[in-house]
C-alpha positions in Angstrom: -13.0 164.0 306.3 -14.4 160.7 305.3 -14.8 157.9 307.8 -13.0 154.8 306.5 -14.0 151.5 308.0 -11.6 148.5 307.9 -12.2 146.5 304.8 -13.6 143.0 305.6 -12.0 140.1 303.8 -14.2 138.3 301.3 -15.3 134.9 302.6 -16.5 132.5 300.0 -18.4 129.2 300.4 -15.4 127.3 299.5 -13.4 129.0 302.3 -16.0 128.0 304.9 -16.1 124.4 303.8 -12.4 124.1 303.7 -12.0 125.6 307.1 -14.6 123.2 308.7 -12.9 120.3 307.1 -9.6 121.4 308.4 -11.1 121.7 311.9 -12.3 118.1 311.8 -8.9 116.9 310.6 -7.2 118.9 313.3 -9.0 116.8 316.0 -8.6 113.1 314.9 -9.1 111.7 318.4 -12.6 113.2 318.8 -13.5 112.0 315.3 -12.3 108.5 316.0 -14.1 108.4 319.3 -17.3 109.6 317.7 -17.0 106.9 315.0 -16.3 104.3 317.6 -19.2 105.2 319.8 -21.5 105.2 316.8 -20.3 101.7 316.1 -19.0 102.6 312.6 -15.5 103.3 311.5 -14.9 105.4 309.5 -18.2 107.4 309.4 -19.0 110.4 307.3 -20.4 113.1 309.5 -22.2 116.0 307.9 -20.7 119.3 309.2 -23.1 121.3 311.2 -23.5 125.0 311.1 -21.1 126.1 313.8 -19.4 129.4 314.4 -17.1 130.3 311.5 -13.6 131.5 312.3 -14.0 135.1 311.7 -10.9 137.3 312.1 -11.0 139.5 315.1 -13.0 137.1 317.2 -11.6 134.9 319.9 -10.8 131.3 318.7 -13.4 128.7 319.3 -12.9 126.6 322.5 -12.2 123.0 321.5 -14.6 120.5 322.9 -13.2 118.0 325.5 -11.9 114.9 323.9 -14.1 111.8 324.3 -12.2 109.0 326.0 -11.1 106.3 323.6 -12.9 103.0 323.6 -10.7 100.0 323.2 -13.5 97.8 321.7 -16.7 98.6 320.0 -18.5 95.7 321.6 -20.9 96.2 324.5 -19.4 95.7 328.0 -19.7 92.2 329.4 -22.6 91.5 331.7 -22.1 90.7 335.4 -21.3 87.0 335.7 -24.2 85.0 337.1 -24.1 82.2 339.5 -24.4 78.9 337.5 -27.7 77.3 337.9 -28.1 73.9 339.4 -27.2 71.2 338.8 -23.6 72.2 338.5 -21.2 70.3 336.3 -18.9 67.9 338.2 -15.4 68.1 336.6 -13.5 65.0 335.8 -11.2 63.8 338.6 -7.8 65.4 338.0 -4.8 63.2 337.4 -3.3 62.3 340.8 -6.4 63.2 342.7 -6.8 59.6 343.8 -3.7 57.8 345.0 -5.2 54.4 344.2 -3.7 52.4 341.4 -5.7 50.3 339.0 -4.4 47.1 340.6 -5.4 48.3 344.1 -8.9 49.2 342.9 -9.3 45.8 341.1 -8.1 44.0 344.2 -10.5 45.9 346.4 -13.4 45.2 344.0 -12.5 41.5 343.8 -12.3 41.1 347.6 -15.6 43.0 348.1 -17.4 40.8 345.5 -16.1 37.6 347.1 -17.6 38.6 350.5 -20.9 39.5 348.8 -21.1 36.2 347.0 -20.3 34.3 350.1 -23.0 36.0 352.2 -25.5 35.6 349.3 -25.2 31.8 349.8 -26.8 32.3 353.2 -29.5 34.8 352.2 -30.6 33.9 348.7 -31.8 36.5 346.3 -31.0 39.5 348.5 -27.9 41.0 347.1 -28.7 44.8 347.6 -29.0 44.5 351.5 -25.9 42.2 351.5 -23.9 44.8 349.6 -25.0 47.5 352.0 -24.0 45.4 355.0 -20.6 44.6 353.5 -20.1 48.3 352.8 -20.8 49.3 356.4 -18.4 46.6 357.6 -15.6 47.8 355.4 -16.3 51.5 356.2 -16.0 50.7 359.9 -19.6 51.2 361.0 -22.4 49.3 362.6 -25.4 47.7 361.0 -29.1 47.6 362.1 -31.3 45.0 360.4 -35.0 45.7 361.0 -37.5 43.4 359.4 -40.4 41.0 360.1 -39.7 37.6 361.7 -38.5 34.9 359.5 -36.9 37.1 356.8 -33.3 36.0 357.6 -32.0 38.8 359.7 -30.0 36.6 362.0 -28.8 34.4 359.1 -27.5 37.5 357.3 -25.6 38.7 360.3 -24.1 35.2 361.0 -23.2 34.7 357.4 -21.4 38.0 357.3 -19.6 37.2 360.5 -18.5 33.7 359.2 -17.3 35.2 356.0 -14.5 37.1 357.9 -11.9 35.0 359.7 -12.0 37.0 362.9 -13.5 36.7 366.4 -17.3 36.6 366.6 -19.7 36.7 369.6 -23.4 36.6 369.8 -25.6 38.3 372.5 -29.2 37.4 372.8 -30.8 40.5 374.2 -33.5 40.0 376.8 -35.3 42.3 379.3 -33.2 41.0 382.2 -29.9 41.6 380.5 -27.5 43.8 382.5 -24.7 46.1 381.3 -22.1 43.9 382.9 -23.4 41.0 380.9 -22.4 42.9 377.8 -19.2 44.8 378.6 -17.8 42.7 381.4 -17.4 42.9 385.1 -14.6 43.4 387.6 -14.5 40.7 390.3 -12.3 39.9 393.3 -10.0 36.9 392.9 -9.6 35.2 396.3 -6.6 33.2 395.1 -4.5 36.2 394.1 -6.2 38.7 396.4 -6.6 41.2 393.6 -9.4 42.6 391.4 -9.4 41.5 387.8 -11.5 42.4 384.8 -13.4 39.7 383.0 -14.3 40.8 379.5 -17.8 40.5 378.2 -18.9 39.3 374.8 -18.6 42.8 373.4 -14.9 42.2 373.1 -15.0 40.6 369.6 -14.5 41.9 366.1 -18.0 41.2 365.0 -20.8 41.2 367.6 -24.3 40.0 366.8 -26.8 41.8 369.0 -29.9 39.7 368.3 -33.3 41.3 369.1 -31.5 44.4 370.4 -34.7 46.2 371.3 -35.6 43.7 374.0 -32.9 45.0 376.4 -33.7 47.7 378.9 -32.6 51.3 378.3 -30.0 50.8 381.0 -28.3 48.0 379.0 -28.7 50.0 375.8 -26.8 52.9 377.3 -23.8 50.5 377.9 -23.4 50.2 374.2 -23.1 54.0 373.5 -19.5 54.3 374.3 -18.2 51.2 372.6 -20.3 51.9 369.4 -18.9 55.4 369.1 -15.4 55.3 370.5 -14.7 51.6 370.2 -13.6 51.5 373.8 -15.1 50.1 377.0 -14.7 51.8 380.4 -15.3 49.8 383.5 -14.5 51.0 387.0 -12.4 53.8 385.7 -10.3 51.6 383.4 -10.6 51.8 379.6 -10.1 48.8 377.4 -9.9 48.7 373.6 -12.0 46.3 371.5 -10.5 44.2 368.7 -10.2 45.7 365.2 -12.0 45.6 362.9 -15.0 46.1 365.2 -18.7 46.1 364.1 -22.0 45.6 365.9 -24.7 43.8 363.8 -28.0 44.3 365.5 -31.4 42.9 364.6 -34.9 44.0 365.7 -38.5 43.3 364.9 -40.5 46.5 363.9 -44.0 45.1 364.6 -43.7 43.3 367.9 -44.0 45.7 370.9 -44.6 43.4 373.8 -41.4 43.2 375.9 -39.5 45.5 373.7 -37.9 49.0 374.2 -37.6 51.7 371.6 -33.9 52.3 370.8 -32.8 55.8 372.0 -32.1 58.3 369.2 -28.5 58.6 370.3 -28.0 54.9 369.7 -29.8 54.9 366.4 -27.5 57.6 365.2 -24.5 55.4 365.9 -25.6 52.8 363.4 -24.0 53.5 360.1 -26.6 51.7 358.0 -30.1 50.5 358.7 -31.5 48.2 356.1 -34.2 45.6 355.6 -34.2 42.3 353.8 -37.8 41.7 352.9 -39.5 38.5 351.8 -37.8 36.4 349.1 -39.1 36.4 345.5 -41.1 33.5 344.2 -38.2 31.9 342.4 -36.0 32.2 345.5 -38.7 30.7 347.7 -38.9 27.7 345.4 -35.1 27.3 345.4 -35.1 27.5 349.3 -37.7 24.7 349.4 -35.6 22.5 347.2 -32.7 22.9 349.7 -34.9 22.2 352.7 -32.4 19.7 354.1 -30.0 22.5 354.7 -31.0 23.6 358.2 -28.5 26.4 359.0 -27.0 27.9 355.9 -24.6 30.1 357.8 -22.7 27.0 359.0 -22.0 26.0 355.4 -19.9 29.0 354.4 -16.2 29.5 355.0 -14.2 32.6 355.5 -13.1 34.4 352.3 -11.3 37.3 354.0 -9.5 38.0 357.2 -9.7 40.9 359.6 -6.5 42.3 358.2 -8.0 42.2 354.7 -11.0 44.3 356.0 -8.6 46.8 357.5 -6.6 47.0 354.3 -9.8 47.6 352.3 -10.8 50.3 354.7 -7.4 52.1 354.2 -7.7 51.9 350.4 -11.2 53.4 350.6 -9.8 56.4 352.3 -7.9 57.3 349.1 -11.0 57.3 346.9 -11.4 60.7 345.3 -14.5 62.9 346.1 -15.0 66.0 344.2 -16.1 69.2 345.9 -19.4 69.1 344.0 -20.1 65.7 345.7 -19.3 67.2 349.1 -21.7 70.0 348.3 -24.4 67.5 347.3 -24.1 65.5 350.5 -24.3 68.6 352.7 -27.4 69.8 350.8 -29.1 66.4 351.3 -28.4 66.5 355.0 -29.5 70.1 355.4 -32.7 69.4 353.5 -33.6 66.8 356.2 -33.5 69.7 358.8 -35.9 71.9 356.9 -38.4 69.4 355.4 -42.0 70.0 356.5 -42.5 66.3 357.4 -39.3 66.0 359.5 -39.2 67.2 363.1 -35.5 66.5 363.7 -33.1 66.2 360.8 -29.9 64.3 360.4 -26.8 65.4 362.3 -23.4 65.9 360.9 -22.7 62.2 361.7 -25.1 61.4 358.9 -23.1 63.4 356.4 -19.8 61.7 357.5 -21.4 58.3 357.3 -22.7 59.0 353.8 -19.3 60.1 352.7 -17.6 57.0 354.1 -20.1 54.6 352.5 -19.9 56.4 349.2 -16.2 55.8 349.0 -16.5 52.1 349.7 -19.4 51.8 347.2 -17.3 53.5 344.5 -14.3 51.3 345.1 -16.5 48.2 345.0 -17.7 49.3 341.6 -14.1 49.4 340.4 -13.8 53.2 340.5 -11.3 55.5 342.2 -13.7 58.4 342.4 -17.3 58.9 343.7 -20.2 59.8 341.4 -23.6 61.1 342.4 -25.2 57.7 341.8 -23.1 56.3 344.7 -24.7 58.9 347.1 -28.2 58.3 345.8 -27.9 54.5 346.3 -26.9 54.9 349.9 -28.8 58.0 351.1 -31.9 56.1 352.2 -30.2 53.4 354.3 -27.8 55.9 355.8 -30.1 58.9 356.6 -33.6 57.5 357.1 -33.1 56.2 360.6 -31.4 59.4 361.7 -34.6 61.6 361.2 -37.7 61.9 363.3 -41.0 62.6 361.5 -43.6 65.0 362.7 -46.9 63.8 364.2 -48.8 64.9 361.1 -46.5 62.8 358.9 -46.9 59.8 361.1 -50.6 60.2 361.1 -50.6 59.9 357.3 -48.6 56.7 357.5 -45.6 58.4 355.9 -42.2 56.6 356.5 -38.8 58.1 356.9 -37.6 56.2 353.9 -40.2 57.8 351.7 -39.3 61.3 353.0 -35.6 60.8 352.2 -36.5 59.4 348.8 -38.5 62.6 348.2 -35.6 64.7 349.2 -33.4 62.9 346.7 -35.8 63.9 344.0 -36.0 67.6 345.2 -32.3 68.2 345.6 -30.5 68.4 342.3 -27.4 66.3 341.9 -24.2 67.5 340.2 -24.2 66.8 336.5 -21.6 64.2 335.8 -19.1 65.1 333.2 -19.1 63.1 330.0 -15.3 62.7 330.3 -15.7 60.7 333.5 
């Protein structure tokens, strides 16, 4: 009996190709994914020699589908921190509450005071503008320069330009704290103790040659310069507003002088110098030699209320976050500089912010730009740092170090729309 094997079906080449083509068409998702991954769509893929569907064998297990890709582009890189300097955006509408008329009025009043004081100190507009800025910001001024450069004249000219109370104190080594702040005495007529106010109770106080007073007298100024209050025998008294101390000192004369304590130096908002006049200004002064005291020839151009109103307007000047960041970086750089032993405190950052607002409003702007900070960094921060002994040995000054920091710390890039 013959052994009959099952007859195998005839498989032709056309059958194999048609079967493979049908398998690719049966899985369109995989084909699309392959084409997407390859970056081409559609793509002609040459069929490979895979197992043919032979009857009697288990069907081929389908390959897992490749997840679909929504976009053929490469994934976005991780966002990087923008490099310095950062772009400073334009002040948003409504960021500053100042109107154009208010800014113009502020700038006009500021320039009037500057011109008036410039009649007393000829050819020295930059230090005059710095002093007026400190007065409007509500801070104190330290004028340090050589004898005969007009420090006292500048202080008196600024005081006479404001129609408010003014007192002068000539500091000497025998000056007592009671000679400055006042004293409590017993009145025999009434049988009661009463307080007699000292010359510190004035809106503008000229402390001439302040470094000639003893440290005991200097300590009496710490409270009034910081808190604008005077405490005597347990009673506290307020000083008039606006209140500002304009002090002068000689940097080269050491006989009979005392170095100002660092705590008191930090209370001065601005420290500036006048310098010798230019050749043209010197000739002009000689032509007016008959004018003995220039400060007596100027009249007030503003009142104390005007100064307080300008101070209120300056508080509404807009400062961008990039400017805040820039100010803090400058102050922090003074604490880590190799030539500085003690850097600026937070009071320096606050002072720089206050002065920058006034400086911007005086320039007829309702917002602060990096140039405002740069123009005020040296007079505001230089007297708040202490240099190392190595830096002092090389005759390096604090002003030079702060100027170097200004070059090292990148400023925010001002937007072209501003």
